C-alpha positions in Angstrom: 97.6 8.9 127.8 96.0 8.9 131.6 95.7 12.8 131.5 94.1 13.5 129.0 91.4 11.3 130.3 91.9 12.8 133.5 90.9 16.1 132.1 88.3 14.7 130.1 86.7 13.4 133.2 87.2 16.3 135.3 85.0 18.6 132.5 82.4 16.3 132.5 81.8 16.6 135.9 81.3 20.3 135.3 79.7 20.5 131.8 75.8 19.9 133.8 76.6 23.2 135.1 77.4 24.5 132.6 74.3 22.9 130.4 71.8 25.1 133.2 73.8 28.0 133.0 72.8 28.7 129.2 69.6 27.4 129.9 68.6 30.2 132.5 70.5 32.9 130.0 68.7 32.0 127.0 65.9 31.8 129.0 66.7 35.1 130.6 67.3 36.4 127.0 64.2 34.8 125.8 62.5 36.7 128.8 63.8 40.2 127.8 63.0 39.6 124.3 59.4 39.3 125.0 59.3 42.3 126.8 60.9 44.5 124.2 58.0 43.2 121.5 55.4 43.7 124.3 57.1 47.5 124.8 56.9 48.0 120.8 53.6 46.8 120.8 52.6 49.7 123.6 54.4 52.1 121.7 52.7 51.3 118.3 49.2 52.0 120.6 50.0 54.5 122.4 51.5 56.3 119.1 48.4 55.7 117.5 46.0 57.1 120.4 48.4 60.2 120.0 47.5 60.8 116.8 43.9 60.7 117.2 43.9 62.5 119.6 46.0 65.4 117.8 43.4 65.0 114.5 40.4 65.4 117.4 42.3 68.3 118.8 42.6 69.9 115.5 39.2 69.5 114.3 38.0 70.8 117.9 40.0 74.5 117.6 39.2 74.4 114.2 35.5 74.7 115.3 35.5 77.0 117.9 37.8 79.4 115.7 34.5 79.5 113.4 33.0 79.9 116.1 34.7 82.9 117.2 35.4 84.3 113.9 31.3 84.0 114.0 30.9 86.0 117.2 33.2 88.5 115.9 31.6 89.1 113.4 28.4 89.5 115.4 29.6 91.5 117.9 31.2 94.1 115.3 27.6 93.9 113.2 25.8 94.7 116.6 28.1 97.8 117.3 27.5 99.1 114.1 23.7 99.3 114.9 24.0 100.1 118.2 26.4 103.4 116.9 24.1 104.1 113.7 20.6 104.0 116.6 23.1 106.6 119.2 23.5 108.6 116.3 19.6 108.6 114.8 18.3 109.1 118.3 20.8 112.3 118.8 20.5 113.7 115.7 16.1 113.3 115.3 14.3 113.2 118.8 11.8 114.7 117.5 11.4 111.6 115.3 11.7 109.4 117.9 9.3 111.4 120.0 6.3 111.1 117.1 6.6 107.6 116.9 6.2 106.4 120.4 2.9 109.1 120.0 2.4 107.1 117.2 2.6 103.7 118.8 0.8 104.3 121.9 -2.6 105.5 119.9 -4.8 102.2 120.5 -6.5 100.7 117.3 -10.0 100.7 117.4 -12.4 97.6 115.7 -15.7 97.8 115.0 -18.4 94.6 115.5 -22.1 95.0 114.5 -23.5 94.5 117.3 -21.1 96.7 119.7 -18.5 98.7 119.3 -15.3 97.4 121.3 -11.5 99.2 121.9 -9.0 96.8 121.4 -5.8 98.4 122.4 -3.1 96.7 120.7 0.6 97.2 119.7 1.9 94.8 118.0 5.1 96.3 116.0 5.9 97.8 119.6 5.1 94.0 120.6 7.3 92.3 118.6 9.9 95.0 118.9 10.4 94.6 122.5 10.5 90.4 121.9 13.2 90.8 119.7 14.9 92.8 122.1 14.3 90.7 125.2 15.6 88.0 122.8 18.5 89.4 121.5 20.1 90.8 125.4 19.4 87.2 126.9 19.2 84.6 124.4 15.8 83.1 125.9 13.0 83.5 123.4 9.5 84.3 124.7 6.5 82.2 123.3 4.1 85.1 121.0 1.0 85.1 123.0 -2.1 86.6 121.7 -5.0 88.3 124.0 -8.3 86.2 124.6 -11.8 87.6 125.1 -14.1 86.4 126.3 -16.5 87.8 123.6 -18.4 84.7 121.3 -17.2 87.4 118.3 -13.6 87.7 119.4 -12.9 84.5 117.2 -13.7 85.9 113.7 -10.6 87.7 114.1 -7.9 85.5 112.2 -4.8 84.4 113.7 -1.5 84.5 112.1 -0.2 80.8 111.7 3.6 80.1 112.1 6.0 77.0 112.0 6.7 74.1 110.2 3.3 72.9 111.1 1.5 76.1 110.2 -0.3 76.8 113.2 -1.1 79.5 115.3 1.0 80.1 118.3 0.7 77.6 121.5 2.9 76.7 124.7 6.5 77.2 124.4 8.0 78.4 121.1 11.6 79.7 119.4 12.1 82.3 117.3 14.3 81.9 114.1 17.2 84.4 114.0 17.2 85.8 110.4 14.3 88.2 109.9 13.8 87.0 106.9 12.1 84.0 108.0 9.1 83.4 106.0 7.6 81.3 109.5 9.8 83.8 112.4 8.3 80.9 115.3 8.5 77.3 115.8 6.8 75.0 118.7 9.3 73.4 120.7 8.1 70.0 120.2 8.0 70.6 116.1 11.3 71.3 116.6 13.2 68.5 118.6 14.4 71.1 121.7 12.5 70.9 125.2 14.4 74.2 126.6 15.6 78.1 124.9 18.2 77.8 122.9 21.2 79.5 124.4 22.8 82.2 121.8 21.6 82.1 118.2 18.7 79.8 116.8 18.5 78.8 113.4 15.5 76.9 112.0 17.4 75.9 108.8 21.0 75.9 107.2 18.8 78.1 104.7 18.7 80.8 106.9 21.8 80.3 108.5 23.3 81.2 105.5 21.3 83.9 105.0 21.6 85.5 108.6 25.6 85.3 107.4 25.8 86.7 104.4 23.5 89.4 105.5 26.1 90.3 109.2 29.1 90.2 105.9 27.8 92.6 103.9 27.1 95.3 106.3 30.0 95.0 108.2 31.8 95.5 104.5 29.4 98.5 103.9 30.2 99.7 107.3 34.0 99.6 106.5 34.0 100.7 103.3 
């Protein structure tokens, strides 16, 4: 009986140490569990972030692919036009010379008081403006000759833009050849510098230009 009591007392001597060891083990396991919970939250956050970035990159790739397709169609159309133009120059050089002579002839405007010769060449000016716009993607401002003669006020000025005002300041041209307004003031369309690449005044003009480009490419292929 005394041995049992002695063993029991010995067990009680080690009991505090066992309790402390058990509590320390529980505390350690609880800390690891909290770390695992935080890791799960981090994994979830990173997973959601990766999904968002993946969707963004997918949309970006789709937009860039569409833009490259449009540029490819535009280049194909320009090559077609260039080939036809070169063929026309080779086959009919006499027509080119005749046309140049006609374009170089000045137009004469007569007034009541005196005769005033004004050398104008609107067609050639328009072609040069369009050519420069295509090559440099920088649109010059259409200008009008000013005369010190008071009778020049009798000449009506062309109107452009949404505001239907004559040309002044910096202007940009719509790349749709069938655009009824052609030129637009920077302030009216909300830009401050020449746009890069193609520029259209409206979605309608952009769709018309794309449709015409596709039709020309299909006709050439057929």
